C-alpha positions as a Markdown table, in Angstrom:
| # | Residue | x | y | z |
|---|---|---|---|---|
| 1 | Met | 98.6 | 70.1 | 121.7 |
| 2 | Gly | 95.8 | 71.8 | 119.3 |
| 3 | Lys | 96.3 | 73.9 | 115.7 |
| 4 | Arg | 96.6 | 76.7 | 117.5 |
| 5 | Asp | 99.6 | 75.7 | 119.8 |
| 6 | Asp | 101.3 | 74.1 | 117.0 |
| 7 | Leu | 101.1 | 77.3 | 115.1 |
| 8 | Ile | 102.2 | 79.3 | 117.5 |
| 9 | Glu | 105.9 | 77.4 | 117.6 |
| 10 | Lys | 106.1 | 77.8 | 114.0 |
| 11 | Tyr | 105.8 | 81.3 | 114.5 |
| 12 | Ala | 108.1 | 81.0 | 117.2 |
| 13 | Ala | 110.7 | 79.1 | 115.4 |
| 14 | Asp | 110.2 | 81.7 | 112.1 |
| 15 | Leu | 111.3 | 84.5 | 114.8 |
| 16 | Arg | 114.4 | 82.4 | 115.6 |
| 17 | Glu | 115.4 | 80.9 | 112.6 |
| 18 | Lys | 114.6 | 83.8 | 110.5 |
| 19 | Cys | 114.7 | 86.8 | 112.1 |
| 20 | Gly | 117.2 | 86.5 | 114.5 |
| 21 | Met | 115.0 | 86.8 | 117.8 |
| 22 | Glu | 113.8 | 84.8 | 120.9 |
| 23 | Pro | 110.5 | 85.3 | 121.1 |
| 24 | Asp | 108.5 | 86.3 | 124.3 |
| 25 | Met | 106.0 | 83.3 | 124.2 |
| 26 | Glu | 103.2 | 85.0 | 126.5 |
| 27 | Leu | 103.1 | 88.1 | 124.2 |
| 28 | Leu | 103.3 | 85.4 | 120.6 |
| 29 | Thr | 100.4 | 83.7 | 122.0 |
| 30 | Lys | 98.1 | 86.5 | 122.3 |
| 31 | Val | 99.5 | 88.5 | 119.4 |
| 32 | Thr | 98.6 | 84.9 | 117.3 |
| 33 | Ile | 95.3 | 84.8 | 119.5 |
| 34 | Gly | 94.2 | 88.3 | 118.2 |
| 35 | Cys | 94.7 | 87.4 | 114.6 |
| 36 | Gly | 91.8 | 85.1 | 114.8 |
| 37 | Pro | 90.4 | 82.6 | 112.8 |
| 38 | Ser | 93.0 | 84.2 | 110.0 |
| 39 | Ile | 95.8 | 81.9 | 111.3 |
| 40 | Tyr | 93.8 | 78.7 | 109.9 |
| 41 | Asp | 93.0 | 80.5 | 106.5 |
| 42 | Ala | 96.2 | 80.1 | 104.3 |
| 43 | Asp | 95.9 | 83.2 | 102.3 |
| 44 | Ala | 94.7 | 85.4 | 105.2 |
| 45 | Ala | 97.8 | 83.8 | 107.7 |
| 46 | Thr | 100.6 | 85.3 | 105.7 |
| 47 | Val | 101.1 | 89.0 | 104.7 |
| 48 | Ala | 102.3 | 90.0 | 100.8 |
| 49 | Ala | 104.5 | 91.6 | 101.7 |
| 50 | Ser | 105.5 | 93.0 | 97.7 |
| 51 | Gln | 101.6 | 94.3 | 97.6 |
| 52 | Glu | 101.6 | 97.5 | 98.3 |
| 53 | His | 97.6 | 97.4 | 99.5 |
| 54 | Glu | 98.7 | 94.4 | 101.6 |
| 55 | Leu | 101.2 | 96.7 | 103.4 |
| 56 | Glu | 98.8 | 99.7 | 103.6 |
| 57 | Thr | 95.8 | 97.3 | 105.2 |
| 58 | Val | 98.5 | 95.9 | 107.9 |
| 59 | Lys | 99.3 | 99.6 | 108.8 |
| 60 | Asp | 95.6 | 101.3 | 108.5 |
| 61 | Asn | 93.7 | 98.0 | 110.6 |
| 62 | Phe | 96.7 | 96.5 | 113.0 |
| 63 | Leu | 98.6 | 100.0 | 113.4 |
| 64 | Val | 96.5 | 102.8 | 113.7 |
| 65 | Lys | 93.3 | 100.9 | 114.7 |
| 66 | Lys | 94.9 | 98.1 | 117.0 |
| 67 | Leu | 97.7 | 99.7 | 118.3 |
| 68 | Gly | 96.5 | 103.4 | 118.2 |
| 69 | Leu | 99.3 | 104.7 | 116.6 |
| 70 | Glu | 99.4 | 108.2 | 114.7 |
| 71 | Asp | 99.8 | 107.7 | 111.0 |
| 72 | Gly | 102.4 | 108.8 | 109.6 |
| 73 | Pro | 105.4 | 107.7 | 106.9 |
| 74 | Glu | 107.2 | 106.1 | 110.2 |
| 75 | Leu | 104.6 | 103.4 | 110.6 |
| 76 | Met | 105.3 | 102.2 | 106.5 |
| 77 | Glu | 109.1 | 102.3 | 107.6 |
| 78 | Ala | 108.7 | 99.9 | 110.3 |
| 79 | Ile | 107.0 | 97.9 | 107.9 |
| 80 | Asn | 109.2 | 97.6 | 105.5 |
| 81 | Ala | 112.1 | 97.0 | 108.5 |
| 82 | Val | 110.1 | 94.3 | 109.6 |
| 83 | Val | 109.7 | 92.5 | 105.4 |
| 84 | Glu | 113.7 | 93.3 | 105.7 |
| 85 | Thr | 114.0 | 91.5 | 109.0 |
| 86 | Tyr | 112.1 | 88.6 | 107.9 |
| 87 | Gly | 113.6 | 88.2 | 104.6 |
| 88 | Arg | 112.0 | 89.7 | 101.6 |
| 89 | Ser | 112.9 | 86.5 | 99.5 |
| 90 | Glu | 110.9 | 84.7 | 102.7 |
| 91 | Arg | 107.2 | 83.3 | 100.9 |
| 92 | Asn | 105.5 | 82.8 | 103.7 |
| 93 | Lys | 106.2 | 85.9 | 106.2 |
| 94 | Tyr | 103.2 | 84.5 | 108.7 |
| 95 | Arg | 101.1 | 87.6 | 110.4 |
| 96 | Ala | 101.5 | 86.9 | 113.9 |
| 97 | Val | 104.9 | 86.9 | 113.2 |
| 98 | Val | 104.6 | 90.6 | 111.4 |
| 99 | Tyr | 102.4 | 91.7 | 113.9 |
| 100 | Tyr | 104.5 | 90.4 | 116.8 |
| 101 | Met | 107.7 | 92.5 | 115.4 |
| 102 | Leu | 105.6 | 95.5 | 114.6 |
| 103 | Val | 104.5 | 95.3 | 118.1 |
| 104 | Lys | 108.0 | 95.0 | 119.8 |
| 105 | His | 109.3 | 97.6 | 117.6 |
| 106 | Phe | 107.3 | 100.0 | 118.9 |
| 107 | Gly | 107.2 | 98.9 | 122.4 |
| 108 | Lys | 103.3 | 98.2 | 122.4 |
| 109 | Asp | 103.0 | 95.2 | 124.6 |
| 110 | Gly | 100.8 | 97.0 | 126.5 |
| 111 | Ala | 98.2 | 96.7 | 123.9 |
| 112 | Tyr | 98.1 | 92.9 | 125.1 |
| 113 | Ala | 98.5 | 93.3 | 128.5 |
């Protein structure tokens, strides 16, 4: 197994243990690949949920540009719901896990078909 496979397993464990959901491994793999090289960079691999500009970046670059959603208050509500599910006190909120949960929340699995 390569480094990416190890990370995908780590993300799946977070989804199971911290978020209480059984991951769709095929979708999780596609979301992780979609994150590109950022998953290998310690800073870029996580979402700083306490920083408003970071959440705006997730909204603009992922939800609007990647998933094609209309900008509106429901996008930030969804991001905050995902952060709550992950656990606000959880230090490392992995970007791939946050993105995966947002894809599931909006039913946008097709974006990775």
